[in-house]
C-alpha angles and dihedrals in degrees: 000000000000100000094186088069092052128080118247090250093053090046092054090047091050092050094041090238139112139208086274090061126225135297127268091244092052091048091052091050092050091046092054089048101045103024132230124328096247140109123253094234101133108136111175119195108251101206095179090055092050090051093049090048089062088069097049107105134093092240091055089049090055091050090050088052091051089048093053092045091051091051093050092050093046095246091140097162089056091048093051093052093049092048091049090054093049093048094046091051093047093050093051094049093042095051093047097050095041092050091050092049092048093048088054097045094092090053091057095058113095115212125242114262122210121218133198103224133180111231124167088355092302129106116232137164118243138163107276091234088074094058119115137191110284095031114133113223132192117218132185139172111309096024122125112227105248101202140351105294138182112225117229098166126031135171120188088326124179125173127197107221104165093119089060106030105021091235111136099203123080112252122233113234134201139168096242119126114249124222110200132056107265140182120251094264092058098046094107096175093055132076119197133217115270095018119118133240106232101181141351131026137275144185114208142166122237110244102167133024138185117348091358091068121094091255088048091054090051091048090053090050089053093049094050097041112108117233116232123230112252118248090247091053090050093047094046090047091052091044092049093048093050091046090050093050090048091051092049091047093049092046091051092049092048093045089050094048094047093043096049093044094049093045091052092047103036109006124235115345132168089209090058090052091050090050090051091050090051089053090049090050091051090050091050091051092046095048098050114084089219092182095055099086090050093046091052092046094048092045091053093043090052088052091050091055093048090049092049087057085054091053096259122128114206119207099188128030096221091055091070093070094043093070088056088057098045120111097180128054114192107197133188112230106219114077094354107059093013128043098240086233118115111229130187106233102172139028125194139185131168087265104045150358127221139194114223117215126222134037137236126017097310107109094226120131136040144247105266098210135036109270127167109280087215089071092062094038091059090049090051098045099038088063140103100190131093136205132202144154118262124178090343096309131099112244131186134210115204134007116003091218091057091044088056089055091053089053094048088049090054091049089051091048090237106168099195092193096172138124119242113223105172143351139216101204126226118260134177094249098053095029091204141090129209135192131195112223141177115227124173091343095309131102120234136178115227117193135182132177148103109345096237091051093046093050089053091065097039126097098174141028132216116241107181105307093335127093111220132186115270094234125164093271094054091042091052091049090055094046091049089056091047088054091047092055093044090055086057087055090248118148107231129211125183126213132205141164144184138188107254112249102166133340123011097261138144100242139100091029127164115233110231107178150283136282117201121199143177140177094258128216119262110267093240099044096086093057091043092055090049088055092050092051090051089050090053094251119138118216119211120189116214117185146158091224125105123282095249093051094045092048093049094048091046090053092048095054097038102259101141129182146073118337116220125185126218092250091053090047093050091058094050125097120229090257092051092049091049089052092052091049091049090052092052112271103169107163126060118184135190092013129161125216094267089056092055091055090047091054093049093046089052092050091049091050086055089059099259128145102224130204116191124199126194149134108205136083086247090063096053099090091048091048089055094044095050124089086244126016120204118191121189120234096242090053129102127285092244090057093049091049090057097047138092093207132033114201110211087199115050097219119128085218091072088060088058090050088051090052090052090048091049093052091048091051090050090051091052092049090050091050089051093048092049091049095045096041095048089051095044093045089051091052091049092049092048092054094038095049094044090051093050089049091051093244126143115263110281089204130033125218093257091049089053092050090050092050092048094045102039112015095038102023104050097050090039090056088051088054087064088075097036117138118262125245119259092238095056095116093042097067129089116252118265114257116251091232095054122104127252088263121038117226098265092049092046092050091050091049093052094046091049089051092051094049090050092047094055091051092051095048092047092051092045092052093044092050091055103269093162093050111087092210091052096039098099092049091047090050092049090050093049091043093052092046092051092050092052095040088060088069092050089054090047093054091048091052094049090047090053087059091049094242112156111247101242102038098103115062092183091058094055091043088055091048092048094048090048093053093046091051091049091054089049089052092054102040106032107082099209092055095036091058093054090056092039093235135151130221114264121228131207091271093059092042091053092051091048091050093049092048092047091051092053091047091050093052094047092045095052093044090052092046091051094049095048094045091049092051093046094050092042 
């Protein structure tokens, strides 16, 4: 039932209650029937699930296959190395995700709210979780609304609902029955769970509790919303599957070639089958970039640490990269694009108009033109709010609109040294407030309020120092200015005064002027949105505020495009919405939570990778639905639960920083994949080609594991913390459907692998690879060449990304350690025997050097040609 459309009497009848509430026995019965008034938000950390998730990727599956095959064939040293890699990767990922979840656990817990309830005709305080439908509650300024309630008595009541509706201004409430179907933000006789009473008092009857409340419905939407795979997860999954199929195909071909050849030469032999399986195992080991899972995990972990330094808490590793892939950011307005701090921007009298500098509650700035000081003095004195500095930040107590007037008075240097004697409070019918003051021994009435209501009680207007009659011409001039400010989405208040000459009444006042205010954009947002545009990222503002306000803020910060209201959106089909978004709709006003999900779903169907920012309960379902959800630190617990990121600083600029970090991480992962894949592909081609040619294996399984773990792995891990290119925020986002490596990068990777393969095969053949007596020396020569050639390939890849050669000390440390270990393998007898190597002489080293020189020249020529064509 929609209780806001019912009278108070009908509501009580429907709930079997009355203004005197219900009895304790009835409350107990209803509590047993309907359950506690609390949200089902418990989200325990499932550590086992997090651990199992570390093994869910196709590349990991291939490594597990290689592990099992090595165990079956008795290659225990290979199996131990593979197992160590898998375990190390799992531990890194598990620790990072568990620590992030635990650090966020406190943010998920919602505090206990107390409620003043009438039971058995007596008012008592209870925990809000024990409230039931039909309970009568008493609420006053500072209280959190404990359930959805229908108001039946209200006095000067204002409720702050931004967490639920996204609207920054407090909403006036009354007990009057409403006639038309309305959205939550317009249901003025209702108060909703988890909103806050800003001023006034109310008596209300509980109509919905727990998961039936508006916040409960949103919580349910969050719980049932399916989380999307990140672009990185999708790309790595596709990459892993294709690699797996290629490995399987190559293994089948090699097994077939060896089997057929041995059968023709020697007939059937179990030893021949075993030899073929050993070759297949070597191929599987060679093909799998065993360092990749660790590289991805460490790159993401490094990004998490950098983002934490920038006041962003990351809940899941994979979400870091997703922001780097997003091409649409859907942002809430209040608190993210704007400051959530009302600010007077303009002042006007019949004589002059002035811009007022500054924004927010910090009293920095000045009034740019001379405007009557009386205008600001009235705003300061006719005021029940206060403002002060706490822990370095300006905090307010009371109504944000009144706080804004205090700040404008400070900027105008209005002293307001008067003594208040009496007050006529604001109410929703009169829409004005008056105070009686003593100033310089005389008594005056100061009044502020809605312009039309102020003009009704004015007989004169102030023009400079002169009082003039408020005739139709003057009145129209004032109303035209009010209309002008309203078109700029400014909230306008009028101010008037009179010298008391009888009773304290609101009549015969003299109009002084207007002050116009708005919740202003954050100072850094304009530049941040310019950066996103340059980076090919579209910003869409989604807000619960009115169309005019949303449009004006969007225009101020540079979000341009069609403005669509929630009612218009509600009447659109999915296809119509997709069409409007394709044509450039960028501002959505007066929306409800379902609308936000609908917008994000339409963007995703159009192939976009969507990031959603927000702080309110109303943002939570959209945060969960989006590819990446970003909650701000000052937001609600429900929003944080639904997010992937929590910004400890609310600024939109931090989202841009996160995008930059995500792109950099993706670049580093691409570098690592190109480095690892070129090396692994070269190893596969070496084994595959030698097998087809009937040669002995140039590289054994243990050699391949050493290459993958040390020569490939150590420098690849260093790439995880490589610097980012200067042009990182000047490129277009990568398409969600694209592979982990775009075509130019894939071509370069393959050519580098082929060049390296030719060098290895030539050296192996030259060193006597087909002579059984020289086989071990030839394998050592090819092995050493492959180890060093990996570094040539690495430099070519970094150069392709325009990274200066000596900017990563960890990379060069990894290269140096790898070379030292390779020398130890060759010249320390105990280790050399394990790997079945021989010492290399000057002849072999000279051949290796000449071959590496040729490979380096060809690699860098290829890199330059492909990069030039790509950039061109």
